C-alpha positions as CSV (number, residue, x, y, z in Angstrom):
1,X,13.4,112.9,61.2
2,X,12.6,113.0,57.3
3,X,14.6,115.7,55.7
4,X,13.1,115.3,52.3
5,X,16.7,115.6,50.7
6,X,17.4,113.2,47.8
7,X,19.6,110.3,48.8
8,X,21.8,110.1,45.7
9,X,25.4,110.4,47.0
10,X,27.5,106.9,46.9
11,X,30.8,106.1,48.4
12,X,33.2,106.9,45.5
13,X,31.5,110.3,45.1
14,X,31.7,111.0,48.9
15,X,35.2,109.9,49.0
16,X,36.3,112.4,46.4
17,X,34.5,115.1,48.5
18,X,36.7,114.4,51.3
19,X,39.8,114.3,49.1
20,X,39.0,117.4,47.5
21,X,38.2,119.1,50.9
22,X,41.9,118.5,52.1
23,X,43.9,118.8,48.7
24,X,43.4,122.4,47.9
25,X,45.3,125.4,46.8
26,X,47.6,125.0,49.8
27,X,49.6,122.2,48.7
28,X,51.0,124.3,45.8
29,X,52.6,126.5,48.5
30,X,53.0,123.8,51.3
31,X,56.3,122.0,50.2
32,X,58.5,125.0,50.2
33,X,57.2,126.0,53.9
34,X,57.7,122.4,55.2
35,X,61.2,122.0,53.7
36,X,62.1,125.4,55.4
37,X,61.0,123.8,58.8
38,X,62.0,120.4,58.5
39,X,64.8,120.3,56.2
40,X,65.6,116.8,55.0
41,X,63.0,115.4,57.3
42,X,60.2,117.3,55.8
43,X,58.6,114.1,54.2
44,X,58.2,112.5,57.7
45,X,56.6,115.5,59.0
46,X,53.8,114.5,56.7
47,X,53.5,111.0,58.2
48,X,53.3,112.4,61.6
49,X,50.8,115.1,60.9
50,X,48.8,112.5,59.0
51,X,48.8,109.9,62.1
52,X,47.6,112.7,64.4
53,X,44.9,113.9,62.1
54,X,43.8,110.3,61.4
55,X,43.1,110.0,65.3
56,X,40.5,112.8,64.7
57,X,39.2,111.3,61.6
58,X,38.6,107.9,63.6
59,X,36.8,109.8,66.3
60,X,34.7,111.4,63.3
61,X,34.2,107.9,61.8
62,X,32.7,106.3,64.9
63,X,30.2,109.0,65.8
64,X,29.3,109.4,62.0
65,X,28.5,105.9,61.7
66,X,25.7,106.3,64.5
67,X,23.8,109.2,62.8
68,X,22.5,109.9,59.1
69,X,21.2,113.5,59.6
70,X,22.5,116.3,57.4
71,X,25.0,118.5,59.7
72,X,28.1,116.6,60.4
73,X,30.1,117.7,63.6
74,X,27.0,119.6,64.8
75,X,24.9,116.6,64.9
76,X,27.5,114.6,66.8
77,X,28.2,117.3,69.3
78,X,24.4,117.9,70.0
79,X,23.7,114.3,70.6
80,X,26.6,114.1,73.2
81,X,26.3,117.6,75.0
82,X,23.1,119.3,73.9
83,X,21.6,121.7,71.3
84,X,23.6,124.7,72.5
85,X,27.0,123.0,72.2
86,X,25.8,121.4,69.0
87,X,24.8,124.9,67.5
88,X,28.4,126.3,68.6
89,X,30.0,123.7,66.7
90,X,28.0,124.2,63.7
91,X,28.3,127.7,63.7
92,X,31.9,128.0,63.9
93,X,32.2,125.1,61.2
94,X,30.1,127.4,58.9
95,X,32.1,130.3,59.4
96,X,35.1,128.4,58.8
97,X,33.8,127.2,55.5
98,X,32.7,130.7,54.3
99,X,36.0,132.3,55.4
100,X,37.8,129.8,53.4
101,X,35.6,130.2,50.4
102,X,36.4,133.9,50.6
103,X,40.0,133.6,50.7
104,X,40.3,130.9,48.1
105,X,38.1,133.2,45.7
106,X,41.0,135.7,46.0
107,X,43.5,133.1,45.5
108,X,41.9,131.9,42.4
109,X,41.8,135.3,40.9
110,X,45.7,135.7,41.7
111,X,46.6,132.5,40.0
112,X,44.4,133.3,37.0
113,X,46.1,136.7,36.7
114,X,49.5,135.0,36.6
115,X,48.3,133.2,33.6
116,X,46.4,136.2,32.0
117,X,47.6,139.5,33.4
118,X,44.9,141.5,31.6
119,X,42.3,139.9,33.8
120,X,43.3,141.5,37.0
121,X,41.2,144.7,36.9
122,X,38.1,142.2,36.6
123,X,39.0,140.1,39.6
124,X,35.8,141.0,41.7
125,X,33.7,140.3,38.6
126,X,35.4,136.7,38.2
127,X,34.8,136.2,42.0
128,X,31.0,136.8,41.7
129,X,30.7,134.7,38.6
130,X,32.5,131.7,39.8
131,X,30.7,131.7,43.2
132,X,27.4,132.3,41.6
133,X,27.9,129.6,39.1
134,X,28.8,127.1,42.1
135,X,25.7,128.2,43.9
136,X,23.6,127.5,40.6
137,X,25.1,124.2,40.1
138,X,24.1,123.1,43.9
139,X,20.6,124.8,43.6
140,X,19.7,122.5,40.7
141,X,20.7,119.3,42.5
142,X,23.4,117.9,45.0
143,X,24.2,115.4,42.2
144,X,25.3,118.3,39.8
145,X,27.3,119.7,42.6
146,X,29.0,116.5,43.5
147,X,29.7,115.9,39.8
148,X,31.4,119.1,39.4
149,X,33.6,118.1,42.4
150,X,34.6,114.7,40.7
151,X,35.7,116.5,37.7
152,X,37.6,119.2,39.3
153,X,39.1,116.8,41.7
154,X,40.3,114.5,38.9
155,X,41.5,117.6,37.0
156,X,43.8,118.9,39.8
157,X,45.3,115.7,40.7
158,X,46.5,114.9,37.3
159,X,49.4,117.7,37.5
160,X,50.2,116.8,41.0
161,X,50.5,113.0,39.9
162,X,52.4,114.2,36.8
163,X,55.0,115.9,39.5
164,X,55.2,112.9,41.5
165,X,56.0,110.5,38.6
166,X,58.7,112.8,37.1
167,X,60.1,113.6,40.4
168,X,60.6,110.2,41.5
169,X,62.0,109.3,38.2
170,X,64.4,112.4,38.6
171,X,68.2,110.9,38.7
172,X,69.4,113.8,40.8
173,X,68.4,111.9,43.9
174,X,66.9,113.2,47.2
175,X,70.5,113.9,48.6
176,X,71.0,116.6,45.7
177,X,67.6,118.3,46.2
178,X,66.7,118.5,49.9
179,X,68.2,121.3,51.7
180,X,70.2,120.9,54.9
181,X,67.9,120.8,58.1
182,X,67.6,124.3,59.4
183,X,67.3,125.2,63.2
184,X,63.4,125.3,62.8
185,X,61.6,122.7,65.1
186,X,60.4,119.7,63.4
187,X,57.3,120.1,65.5
188,X,56.3,123.3,64.0
189,X,56.3,121.6,60.5
190,X,54.0,119.2,62.0
191,X,51.7,121.7,63.5
192,X,51.4,123.5,60.3
193,X,50.7,120.4,58.3
194,X,47.8,119.5,60.8
195,X,46.1,122.7,59.6
196,X,46.7,121.5,55.7
197,X,44.7,118.4,56.6
198,X,41.5,120.3,57.4
199,X,38.7,119.7,55.1
200,X,38.3,116.0,55.4
201,X,35.2,116.6,57.7
202,X,33.3,118.0,54.6
203,X,32.4,114.6,53.6
204,X,30.2,114.1,56.6
205,X,28.0,117.2,56.2
206,X,25.7,116.1,53.4
207,X,24.8,112.8,55.3
208,X,21.0,113.3,54.5
209,X,21.7,112.9,50.8
210,X,23.8,109.7,50.9
211,X,22.4,106.4,50.0
212,X,24.1,104.6,53.0
213,X,25.5,107.5,55.2
214,X,26.6,105.7,58.2
215,X,28.8,103.0,56.5
216,X,30.0,105.5,53.8
217,X,31.3,108.3,56.2
218,X,33.3,105.9,58.2
219,X,34.8,104.4,55.1
220,X,35.6,107.8,53.7
221,X,37.2,109.4,56.8
222,X,39.7,106.7,57.0
223,X,40.2,106.4,53.4
224,X,40.7,110.2,52.7
225,X,43.3,110.7,55.6
226,X,45.3,107.6,54.4
227,X,45.3,108.5,50.8
228,X,46.0,112.2,51.3
229,X,48.9,111.4,53.5
230,X,50.7,109.1,51.3
231,X,50.0,111.6,48.3
232,X,51.5,114.4,50.3
233,X,54.6,112.5,51.1
234,X,55.0,111.7,47.5
235,X,54.5,115.3,46.5
236,X,57.0,116.5,48.9
237,X,59.6,113.9,47.9
238,X,59.2,114.7,44.3
239,X,59.5,118.4,44.7
240,X,62.5,118.1,47.0
241,X,64.3,115.9,44.2
242,X,63.5,118.4,41.4
243,X,64.3,121.5,43.1
244,X,67.1,121.8,45.5
245,X,66.0,125.3,46.4
246,X,62.5,124.4,47.1
247,X,62.6,126.0,50.8
248,X,63.1,129.6,49.5
249,X,60.7,129.4,46.4
250,X,57.7,131.5,46.7
251,X,55.6,129.0,44.4
252,X,57.5,125.7,45.2
253,X,55.5,123.5,42.9
254,X,55.6,125.8,40.1
255,X,59.4,126.0,40.6
256,X,59.6,122.3,40.6
257,X,57.5,122.3,37.5
258,X,60.2,124.3,35.8
259,X,62.5,121.5,36.3
260,X,60.0,118.9,35.0
261,X,60.0,119.8,31.4
262,X,59.3,123.1,29.3
263,X,55.9,124.4,30.3
264,X,56.1,122.6,33.4
265,X,55.4,125.8,35.5
266,X,52.6,126.6,33.5
267,X,51.0,123.2,34.0
268,X,51.5,123.5,37.7
269,X,50.0,127.0,37.6
270,X,46.9,125.8,36.0
271,X,46.9,122.8,38.5
272,X,47.0,125.3,41.4
273,X,44.0,127.3,39.8
274,X,41.9,124.1,39.3
275,X,42.9,122.9,42.8
276,X,41.5,126.1,44.2
277,X,38.4,126.0,42.1
278,X,37.8,122.3,43.2
279,X,38.1,123.1,46.9
280,X,35.6,126.1,46.3
281,X,33.2,123.5,44.8
282,X,33.6,121.4,47.8
283,X,32.8,124.2,50.1
284,X,29.7,125.2,47.8
285,X,28.3,121.8,48.5
286,X,29.3,121.5,52.3
287,X,28.9,125.0,53.8
288,X,25.1,125.5,52.8
289,X,24.2,122.1,54.3
290,X,25.8,123.1,57.6
291,X,23.7,126.5,57.6
292,X,20.6,124.3,56.5
293,X,21.2,121.9,59.4
294,X,21.2,125.1,62.0
295,X,17.9,126.3,60.5
296,X,16.2,122.9,60.4
297,X,16.8,122.3,63.8
298,X,15.5,125.4,65.1
299,X,18.9,127.0,66.0
300,X,18.5,129.9,63.5
301,X,15.5,131.5,61.7
302,X,13.6,128.8,59.8
303,X,14.2,130.8,56.6
304,X,17.8,129.5,56.2
305,X,16.5,125.8,55.9
306,X,14.1,126.5,53.0
307,X,14.3,124.0,50.1
308,X,14.1,124.6,46.4
309,X,10.9,122.7,45.5
310,X,11.8,120.7,42.6
311,X,15.2,119.6,43.5
312,X,14.8,119.6,47.2
313,X,18.0,121.5,47.8
314,X,18.6,124.0,50.7
315,X,18.4,127.0,48.2
316,X,18.2,129.7,50.9
317,X,21.5,128.4,52.8
318,X,23.2,128.1,49.4
319,X,22.7,131.8,48.4
320,X,23.2,133.1,51.8
321,X,26.5,131.3,52.1
322,X,27.4,132.3,48.3
323,X,26.5,136.0,48.7
324,X,28.4,136.3,52.1
325,X,31.5,134.6,50.3
326,X,31.1,136.9,47.6
327,X,31.1,140.0,49.9
328,X,34.0,138.7,51.9
329,X,36.0,138.2,48.9
330,X,35.2,141.4,47.0
331,X,35.5,143.7,50.0
332,X,38.3,142.3,51.9
333,X,36.4,142.2,55.2
334,X,37.0,138.7,55.6
335,X,40.7,139.3,56.3
336,X,40.1,139.5,60.0
337,X,37.6,136.2,60.0
338,X,40.2,134.4,58.2
339,X,42.2,134.5,61.6
340,X,39.6,132.4,63.2
341,X,39.8,129.8,60.5
342,X,42.4,127.5,62.2
343,X,41.0,128.2,65.9
344,X,37.3,127.5,64.7
345,X,38.7,124.2,63.1
346,X,40.3,122.9,66.3
347,X,37.3,123.8,68.2
348,X,35.1,121.6,66.0
349,X,37.6,118.6,66.1
350,X,37.9,118.9,69.8
351,X,34.2,119.0,70.3
352,X,33.6,116.0,68.1
353,X,36.4,113.9,69.5
354,X,34.9,114.7,73.1
355,X,31.6,113.7,71.9
356,X,33.0,110.4,70.9
357,X,34.0,109.9,74.4
358,X,30.9,111.0,76.0
359,X,28.6,108.9,73.5
360,X,30.3,105.9,74.7
361,X,28.8,106.3,78.1
362,X,25.4,108.1,77.2
363,X,24.7,105.9,74.2
364,X,26.3,102.7,75.2
365,X,23.8,100.5,73.2
366,X,23.3,102.5,70.0
367,X,24.2,100.8,66.8
368,X,27.6,101.8,65.6
369,X,28.5,100.5,62.1
370,X,32.0,101.4,63.0
371,X,33.5,101.1,66.4
372,X,36.8,102.0,67.6
373,X,39.0,99.6,69.5
374,X,40.6,100.3,73.0
375,X,37.4,102.0,74.3
376,X,37.6,105.7,74.6
377,X,41.6,105.9,74.3
378,X,41.8,107.1,70.6
379,X,39.0,109.8,70.9
380,X,40.3,111.0,74.4
381,X,44.0,111.4,72.8
382,X,42.5,113.0,69.9
383,X,40.5,115.4,72.2
384,X,43.9,116.3,74.1
385,X,45.7,117.0,71.0
386,X,43.3,119.4,69.6
387,X,43.2,121.3,72.9
388,X,46.9,121.3,72.9
389,X,47.2,122.8,69.5
390,X,44.4,125.2,70.2
391,X,46.7,126.6,73.3
392,X,49.4,127.2,70.6
393,X,47.3,130.0,68.8
394,X,47.8,133.6,69.3
395,X,45.7,135.7,71.8
396,X,44.3,137.7,68.9
397,X,43.1,134.7,67.0
398,X,41.4,133.2,70.1
399,X,39.7,136.7,70.8
400,X,38.6,136.8,67.2
401,X,37.1,133.2,67.4
402,X,35.4,134.1,70.7
403,X,33.9,137.2,69.0
404,X,32.5,135.4,66.2
405,X,31.2,132.5,68.5
406,X,29.5,135.2,70.6
407,X,27.7,136.8,67.7
408,X,26.2,133.5,66.7
409,X,25.1,132.7,70.2
410,X,23.2,136.0,70.4
411,X,21.4,135.1,67.0
412,X,20.7,131.5,68.4
413,X,19.4,132.8,71.8
414,X,17.1,135.4,69.9
415,X,15.8,132.7,67.5
416,X,15.0,130.4,70.4
417,X,13.4,133.2,72.4
418,X,11.2,134.2,69.4
419,X,9.9,130.7,69.0
420,X,8.8,130.6,72.6
421,X,7.1,133.9,72.4
422,X,5.1,132.8,69.2
423,X,4.1,129.6,70.9
424,X,2.3,131.3,73.8
């Protein structure tokens, strides 16, 4: 199928999209929570979580190397289990993105208000302006959208790198900074960190706009998870060396920044704002492509797949997603949907890993530019891990996720029925 999208994204740009999707505003709060749960073993919790998520990423890498159409997880699931299953994954992935965009918009205003308290009454206006600008950038070309991500990814990583360098050179030593292990289970820290790795799959969505998608995505998936795991471990280690009380700090990296040098807290706060904005820019690129793919394949009304004539970007999907994110952030109605974020993400991951298993049998002869060793062992283990984590969710979160999926299925069935009626 010729999608008519411009193929302009290369491997370095897509790698930054993946890294940007994982390293978001959460890392500026993460070290304190991890230290509280895992104590002196906090650094190793990142390694365990990274290994688990890498199993999922490897499954993504294999199936993504088989296809080049825009849509990511939705395409892989559809090829393995049919259109309905593919739609379910695509719909839930899109809702996860939008929920995250709305929540991050509120978080951005909170951080900005810490720096400039006088802007707090204008929070809703700032949200609308920021989301609107990101939508405009992506409307006028995926290259402009990806360049924004490159800039913001570099900008937000700089203060984190500074923290790592200063923290590792700190003469106090880890023994002086790390709190004693608490009674909390090490596994609870690992479980929380797996959620923090969410977002690496963003890199697979704009496949239709990549110069060499099948090779690029496999490289990016593995590269993203390895680099982020190492970076997270170094951030945790540096923060624990700089601040002995990090487990009780509300803004742990800002607190660690205070120990870096005069003005360090401001640097880390600015870094948090840039980090959130960078993650928003990644969602602004990936989320509309997910909705576009649903409309393109006939799972949703075709209007959502409309392209901007000059730039060939999915303009309708961009603005539908953006307006919904604005509404969610400014009205607070997304507070309930945010509860399904984790459940929807695990649903998506489990579906892709299971698809990797099924496609080993249904598409034995299909070309794979990246093929996992040990047969179906890795994707099967990843599937079981995702299902196991999904069972740890609260009943409320699972019910909200089921309700959201039900709404999507109603729209999907109605759309397909309308197409059948018109075809008669």
